[in-house]
N, C-alpha and C positions, 0 to 999 in steps of 0.2 A: 529728761529737764530735771533742773533744780525748783525748787518754791519752797520758801517761807512754811513750817508746819500751819497748814489750819483745820478746824471744827469740820467737819464732812458730815456727817451720822451724828449727831443726839437722839439716844434712849430716855424717856425720864421716868421718872417709879411710878410714870399712872399711864405707861403703856401707849406714849406718845415716844412718833416717830419724827425728829426735826432734821431738816436738811441746808448745811450749811450754819447750822444754831439754832435758832428758835425758830426757822420756819416749815411750823407743822400742817400746813393747810389749813384746807378748810374744809367740815363734815362733806361727802360724799367724796373726796377728790380720792384720788388715786395717783401713785408714781408713779412717773413714766419719762425714761428712756431717752437722751438726747442722740443715742448713736454713737457710734467709738469719736472720741475725744470732747465726748461735748456731755456738762453735768444731769443730771438728774431732775426733773421736775414735777410738783404739783400741779397738776389737771382734773378739771372735769369729765367724771367716765364715760365713757360716751353711751348715748342711749342704743339698749338694749331691746326686742322688741321677744312679746311675747305671743303665745297663739292655743286658742281654742279650736275644737274643731268636733264638727257632727256628722252623724248617719242620713239615711232619709228614715223619716219614721212613719210618712204614710206618704199614698198615691197611687196613684192610675195604675202604675205599671207590675211588676212579678220581683221578688225579693232572689236575689242568689247570693250563692256562699262559695267559696270565699270572693270576694270582687281580685279584678285581675291587679287594681293600684295598690293592693294590701287586706292583711288580712281582718278583714272583717264583710261584714253585707255590704250591694248594690243594689239601685232596684234598675230593672230594665226595664225603658217607658220605649212602650210602642215602635210602628216603624215608620217608611214611611207609609204618608196617607190615612195615617193618624193622629189623635191631639191625645199628649197626655202630658204629667208629670211629675212632679211629688212636693215636700215639702219637708224640712231642715230645723229643727229648734236647738237658738243654742241659747243658755244664760249665759248673760257677759258677766265679766268679774268684776270685783269691784273696782280694782287699780287699774278700769281700761285708763285711759285719756284719750289717743288718738285712736285712727284706722292707718294702717302700716300696711295692707292689704288685707282683701276681701275675692275670694277664690270660690268657685263651685267646679267642681272635678269632674269631670264625664269622660269615657271612651265609646266612641263612635265603632260602631260594626264593621263601617265601610267606608272607604274615599267618597266626600259630595259633598256637601254644602248643609249647613243644619241651621231650620230658626229654632231662634229660642227667644224664649223675655223671662225677667226678673221682676218678684213685687215681694215689697217687704212689708213686716208689722211690727212692734215692738213696742213697750211701756215700761212703767219698773211699776216693784212691787205696791200692791195697791189701785195703781190701774188700769184702765183696761186691755185688753192684750192690743189693742188697734188701736191707741191710742194715738201714736203717730204709724202712718205707711207711704210710702214710696214706693217708686220701682224705674223698671230700666225697659224702655220700648223695644218689642219685639224689630232682632236684628239678624242678619245674616252671616253665619260663622263657616268659614272655612275647616275640614273636616282630613284628616289621613289616615285611616284603618287604623285599630285598635293603638292608639297613639290618645296619652295622655293630652286633655285641651283645659285650660285651668280661665275660665268666662268670668272675667269678672265683674264684679257686683257690688263694688265702693261706692259707684254713685246712687246705690240706690240704699245707702246708710243716714242720710241726712238725720242729726238730729238725736244719734245713736250716744247712747252713757253710761255709764258705769251704771250696776246691775241690774240694766235693761233685762228683758225677756225677749230675743228678739226669733220670727218665725223668717224664714226663707222659703217663697212661694216658687220653685222652677215651672218654667213649660218649656214642651219644646213643637212645637207647630205643624206639625207631619200632613195637614192637610196643603198646605203650602206648596204648591211646584216646585219652588226654591230647593227642599229640605229634599235630602235624596239620599238621605242615608240610612241603609236601615235599620237594624235595631239600635238605643241608645242608653251604655249605663250610665246611671248617675250614681256614682261614687261616695261623693261626700265633699261638706262647703268645712274652708278654712280660712277665721279671719286670722292675720295676724295685728297684734296693736302695739303702742306702746304706753 
């Protein structure tokens, strides 16, 4: 179809891009397609999450390498009828704002139930390492042999802030009759944030 000539894009000597004239958008915006037959527009960029991951540093288990969930060590934690656990430490990045996802990755050796709990402690540089503490009560989790379980511990991060030092204490209570899984591999902790 025919239309009168109109300015669609403007490129300035300051490397600005104008849409339909002098519409340069605002800092941080991106050009987004409106689809077939529709104009492009400046829109706010979607927030993208970033992540930090750590592997067990100490605990009552045995380290094995490599872990079946990746090329890093894992900690084998006891068996049914044993109490065992481990700890992962993470440095929270300075661009941290909010938790998008926080999981501990575990791999059971057989199908059954696990009794798990998590406690956290964290503090900023210059503070005591346990200035803040939080936890998730022990819970029974269904497990399938050799299938990765993402155990959500976001509820144990109340008050976490940028640049904090975080210690995640993970415990499996095999002494509970409800825990029927043999050996458990504690692979890593993953924190996604915005």
